[in-house]
C-alpha positions in Angstrom: 33.8 -33.8 19.1 32.7 -36.0 16.5 34.5 -35.7 13.6 32.4 -38.0 10.6 36.2 -38.3 8.7 38.5 -41.3 8.4 41.2 -38.8 9.7 40.6 -35.7 11.8 41.1 -32.7 10.2 43.9 -31.1 12.2 47.2 -32.3 12.3 47.9 -33.6 16.2 51.5 -33.5 16.3 53.4 -36.4 18.6 56.6 -36.2 19.5 58.0 -34.1 16.4 56.1 -36.7 14.2 52.5 -36.2 12.2 49.6 -38.4 13.1 47.4 -37.9 9.9 45.3 -40.8 10.7 43.4 -42.5 13.6 45.4 -45.4 12.0 48.7 -45.2 12.1 50.5 -48.1 9.7 48.7 -51.4 8.5 47.9 -53.0 11.3 44.7 -52.4 13.7 44.2 -54.1 17.2 40.4 -53.7 17.5 39.6 -55.3 21.1 35.9 -55.9 21.6 34.7 -55.8 25.2 31.8 -58.3 24.6 30.5 -57.1 28.0 31.9 -55.5 31.0 30.5 -58.0 33.1 32.6 -60.4 35.6 32.1 -63.3 37.4 35.3 -63.0 39.0 35.7 -59.7 41.8 39.9 -59.2 41.5 40.6 -56.3 44.1 43.0 -54.4 42.0 40.9 -54.2 38.6 41.1 -51.5 36.1 37.9 -51.2 35.5 36.4 -50.1 38.6 38.1 -47.1 38.5 35.3 -44.9 37.7 32.8 -47.8 38.0 33.6 -48.8 34.2 33.4 -52.6 35.5 29.5 -54.1 35.2 27.9 -50.8 33.7 27.5 -52.0 30.1 26.2 -55.8 29.7 24.9 -55.6 27.1 25.4 -54.9 23.5 23.9 -51.4 22.1 24.9 -51.8 18.5 24.6 -55.0 15.6 27.2 -57.0 13.8 25.8 -55.4 11.0 27.0 -52.1 12.1 30.5 -53.7 13.2 31.1 -54.6 9.6 30.0 -51.0 8.4 32.2 -49.5 10.6 35.0 -51.8 9.5 34.6 -51.6 5.9 34.7 -47.8 6.3 37.8 -47.3 8.6 40.1 -50.7 8.5 39.4 -51.4 4.8 43.2 -52.2 4.1 44.2 -52.9 7.1 45.7 -56.1 9.1 43.0 -56.3 11.8 43.7 -59.3 14.3 40.7 -58.6 17.5 41.2 -59.2 20.9 38.0 -60.2 22.9 38.4 -58.8 26.1 35.7 -57.9 29.2 35.0 -57.6 32.1 34.9 -61.5 31.0 34.4 -61.5 27.5 33.2 -65.6 28.1 30.4 -64.1 29.1 29.2 -62.9 26.0 30.0 -66.3 23.9 27.7 -65.8 21.9 29.7 -62.0 20.1 32.5 -63.7 20.0 31.2 -66.7 18.0 29.3 -64.7 15.6 32.0 -62.0 15.1 34.4 -65.2 13.8 32.5 -66.1 11.7 31.7 -63.2 10.0 35.2 -61.7 9.5 37.2 -65.1 8.8 40.0 -63.5 7.9 40.8 -62.1 10.9 43.0 -63.3 13.7 41.6 -63.5 17.1 42.9 -63.2 20.8 41.4 -64.0 23.8 42.0 -62.3 27.2 40.2 -63.8 29.6 40.0 -65.0 33.2 40.5 -68.7 32.4 37.4 -69.5 34.8 34.9 -70.8 31.4 37.9 -71.6 28.8 36.5 -75.1 29.5 33.0 -73.4 27.9 34.3 -72.7 24.8 33.9 -75.0 21.5 36.5 -76.4 19.7 36.3 -74.6 16.6 36.4 -71.7 18.2 39.4 -72.5 19.8 41.6 -73.8 16.8 40.9 -70.2 15.6 42.4 -68.5 17.8 46.0 -66.6 17.4 46.8 -66.4 21.4 44.7 -67.2 24.8 45.6 -64.3 27.2 45.1 -65.4 30.7 44.3 -63.5 33.9 46.5 -64.7 36.7 48.4 -63.4 39.8 51.4 -66.1 40.0 51.2 -68.5 42.6 47.8 -70.2 44.4 47.8 -68.5 47.3 48.3 -64.9 45.9 45.8 -65.4 43.1 43.3 -67.0 45.5 43.4 -64.0 47.6 42.8 -61.4 45.0 40.3 -63.4 43.2 38.5 -66.2 45.1 39.2 -69.1 46.4 39.8 -71.9 44.5 40.6 -69.9 41.9 44.0 -71.1 40.6 43.1 -74.6 40.3 40.1 -73.8 38.4 42.4 -72.1 35.6 45.4 -74.1 35.6 42.7 -77.2 35.3 41.5 -75.6 31.6 44.3 -74.3 30.5 45.5 -77.8 30.6 42.7 -79.0 29.4 42.9 -76.8 26.3 45.9 -76.7 25.9 46.9 -78.9 23.0 42.8 -77.5 21.4 44.0 -74.0 20.8 45.4 -73.0 17.8 47.7 -71.0 18.8 49.9 -70.0 22.3 48.9 -69.5 25.6 50.3 -67.0 27.5 50.0 -66.6 31.5 49.5 -62.5 32.2 50.3 -61.5 35.8 49.5 -58.2 37.1 52.5 -57.9 39.7 50.5 -56.2 42.4 52.2 -58.5 45.3 55.5 -57.4 46.6 55.6 -61.0 48.2 55.7 -63.0 44.3 58.3 -64.9 44.1 60.7 -66.1 42.0 59.5 -69.9 41.8 56.0 -68.7 41.1 56.5 -66.9 37.7 58.9 -69.4 36.6 56.2 -72.3 37.1 53.9 -70.7 35.4 56.4 -69.8 32.0 56.9 -73.8 32.6 52.6 -73.9 32.2 52.5 -71.5 29.5 53.9 -71.3 26.2 54.7 -67.6 27.1 54.7 -65.2 30.4 54.0 -61.6 30.2 53.8 -59.6 33.5 52.7 -56.0 34.2 53.7 -53.9 37.4 50.1 -53.2 38.8 48.9 -49.0 38.3 48.0 -49.5 41.8 49.9 -48.2 45.5 51.7 -51.1 46.0 55.3 -49.8 46.3 55.4 -48.9 49.2 58.5 -49.7 52.0 61.0 -52.4 50.6 58.0 -53.7 48.1 60.4 -52.1 44.7 64.1 -53.8 46.8 61.8 -57.0 46.4 60.6 -56.9 42.8 64.1 -56.5 41.9 65.1 -59.2 43.8 63.2 -61.6 41.6 64.0 -59.6 38.8 67.5 -60.6 38.9 67.0 -64.2 39.6 64.4 -63.9 36.0 67.0 -62.0 34.2 69.7 -64.6 35.5 67.8 -67.5 34.2 66.5 -65.4 30.6 70.4 -65.0 30.3 71.5 -68.6 31.5 71.4 -70.7 28.3 71.4 -70.4 24.3 69.8 -73.7 24.1 66.4 -72.7 24.8 64.6 -69.2 25.2 62.6 -68.8 28.9 59.7 -67.5 27.4 59.4 -64.1 29.3 57.7 -61.4 27.0 58.9 -58.6 28.6 62.3 -59.6 28.4 62.0 -61.4 25.0 61.5 -57.8 23.8 63.6 -55.5 25.8 66.3 -57.5 24.6 64.9 -57.8 20.9 64.0 -53.6 21.1 68.0 -53.1 22.3 69.5 -55.1 19.8 67.4 -54.4 17.6 66.0 -50.7 18.1 63.9 -50.8 15.2 61.9 -53.0 16.4 61.0 -50.8 18.9 59.6 -48.3 16.2 59.0 -49.9 13.4 55.4 -51.0 14.0 54.3 -48.5 17.0 55.6 -45.1 15.3 57.8 -44.6 17.8 55.2 -44.1 20.2 54.4 -46.4 23.0 54.5 -50.6 22.7 50.7 -50.7 23.9 49.9 -49.4 20.7 47.1 -46.8 22.6 48.5 -44.1 20.3 48.8 -45.4 17.1 46.8 -48.7 16.0 44.3 -49.7 19.3 40.6 -49.7 19.1 38.4 -50.3 22.3 35.0 -50.8 21.9 33.1 -50.8 24.6 29.5 -52.9 24.8 27.4 -49.2 23.9 29.4 -49.1 21.0 32.0 -46.2 22.2 35.6 -46.3 21.5 38.4 -45.6 23.4 42.3 -45.6 22.9 43.2 -47.6 26.6 40.9 -49.6 28.3 41.8 -48.2 31.7 40.8 -44.7 30.3 36.9 -45.6 29.4 35.3 -43.4 32.4 37.3 -40.3 30.7 35.0 -38.8 28.1 37.6 -36.6 26.7 39.0 -40.0 25.4 36.5 -41.0 23.2 37.8 -41.3 19.6 34.8 -43.3 17.9 31.7 -45.0 17.9 30.4 -48.1 15.9 26.4 -47.0 15.8 27.5 -43.0 14.2 30.7 -45.1 12.1 32.9 -42.5 12.8 36.5 -42.6 14.5 39.6 -39.9 14.6 43.1 -40.4 16.1 44.0 -41.3 19.7 43.6 -38.2 22.3 46.5 -40.2 24.1 49.9 -39.1 22.8 53.0 -38.0 24.1 52.8 -34.5 25.9 55.9 -32.5 26.7 55.0 -32.5 30.2 56.0 -36.3 29.8 59.7 -36.4 31.1 60.3 -39.5 29.2 63.2 -38.5 25.7 65.4 -37.6 28.4 65.5 -41.0 29.9 68.0 -43.5 30.0 65.7 -46.2 29.3 63.6 -44.6 26.6 65.4 -46.0 23.2 64.0 -49.5 24.3 61.3 -48.6 26.0 59.5 -46.1 24.4 57.2 -44.6 27.2 55.6 -47.6 28.6 52.2 -46.9 29.8 50.8 -43.7 28.4 48.0 -43.7 30.5 50.2 -43.7 33.4 52.1 -40.4 32.1 48.7 -39.3 31.1 47.6 -39.1 34.7 51.0 -38.6 36.0 52.4 -35.5 34.2 49.2 -34.0 31.8 46.8 -34.6 35.1 49.4 -33.5 37.2 48.7 -35.8 39.9 51.6 -36.0 42.3 50.5 -39.0 44.5 50.3 -41.0 41.5 53.4 -39.9 39.9 55.6 -40.5 43.2 53.9 -43.5 44.5 53.4 -45.6 41.2 54.6 -44.3 38.1 58.2 -43.5 39.2 58.7 -46.5 41.0 57.5 -48.4 38.0 60.0 -46.5 35.8 63.0 -47.4 38.5 62.5 -51.1 38.0 62.0 -50.5 34.0 65.3 -48.5 34.5 66.9 -52.0 36.5 65.3 -54.1 34.1 67.4 -51.9 31.3 71.0 -52.0 33.3 70.6 -55.9 34.4 70.1 -56.9 31.1 73.2 -54.6 29.6 75.5 -56.6 32.3 74.6 -59.9 30.4 76.3 -58.7 27.4 73.0 -59.6 25.2 74.4 -58.7 21.9 77.1 -61.7 22.8 74.1 -64.0 24.1 72.4 -63.3 20.8 75.7 -64.3 19.0 75.3 -68.3 20.2 71.6 -68.8 19.4 70.5 -71.1 17.1 68.5 -69.3 14.2 65.3 -70.4 15.1 65.4 -68.8 18.6 66.9 -65.7 17.0 63.3 -65.7 14.9 61.3 -66.5 17.9 62.9 -63.4 19.8 62.7 -60.7 17.1 59.5 -61.8 15.4 57.4 -63.4 18.2 53.7 -62.6 17.4 53.2 -62.7 20.3 54.5 -59.2 20.5 51.2 -58.1 18.9 49.3 -59.1 21.8 50.5 -58.0 25.0 52.2 -54.8 25.6 55.7 -56.2 25.6 56.9 -53.6 28.6 56.0 -54.8 32.1 
């Protein structure tokens, strides 16, 4: 139902907290899907669900309508824009136009990396973060994305590294249980940060969870092995931060999921419709706004009494991880998805938490020099990725 008001009339009660505004807090991530067209066909692409990928290739709104929407709903907020797709570089014109029209905003590009060499220096210099999708090493990446893709992406990353104004982050969808420690460790050396996310797909059968745990053990071991450098794995950094200072898991997200879908993430499709989660844009009941009609309401993707999170040992630092997964498993009651996807991921998250505790993170943090403490607690990259794997 369309609501032509900045705030929805009914209160949405979530986790005991009243959410009175579509934007909770002072920050907004405006994720602009420049196109739903992509030049790759990754086998696990989440936009393939509901046939979203490729469904919209042209914008149905113009820059003036976007400006009017920003003026009405985002005034006074700190806005950071993520250019997303499909492959956002296939509509490079919108990217450049938005950068020019909103010079005060921060910008991130989430890309498959194959067209990074086509972006002019003036745009690269304005990017606070470039999130490059890659699946690990060459063999696994090319198996999912196409022959020669890994080499092309890594060549482009090397070519632009000195021209990007901010950071370069490898975004790994951990789809294959055969992904090795060496592959992930290599990406941590090639990028400023490594972020990995457990794939939301049927990839947890047999011994696949135990194989992932074996790799996680080595990653966590290396994370705590030194205190003179920081191993730049965002999920581990974020979880350690949340364990040391639980308030950090609350203050920017109002205690909600740290992927921001309940509080301040707006995904704008090429047709102008706005959704809280890029993986649920096929569900009309999830629409929360529209650019052309200039309306916005609170995210419908909120915690639900059926979700078991509050009783979990990981809740103080996890904060529900992926609310889309929980929504499908416990609100839509997809028992297969809960059993084969959500529960294995939750098992992996609890495992990470226990292994971190085994390394005494407080004692380790006490040995860090002040610059590394600041990086662990306040890294800007936390605002551009989900923190939780």
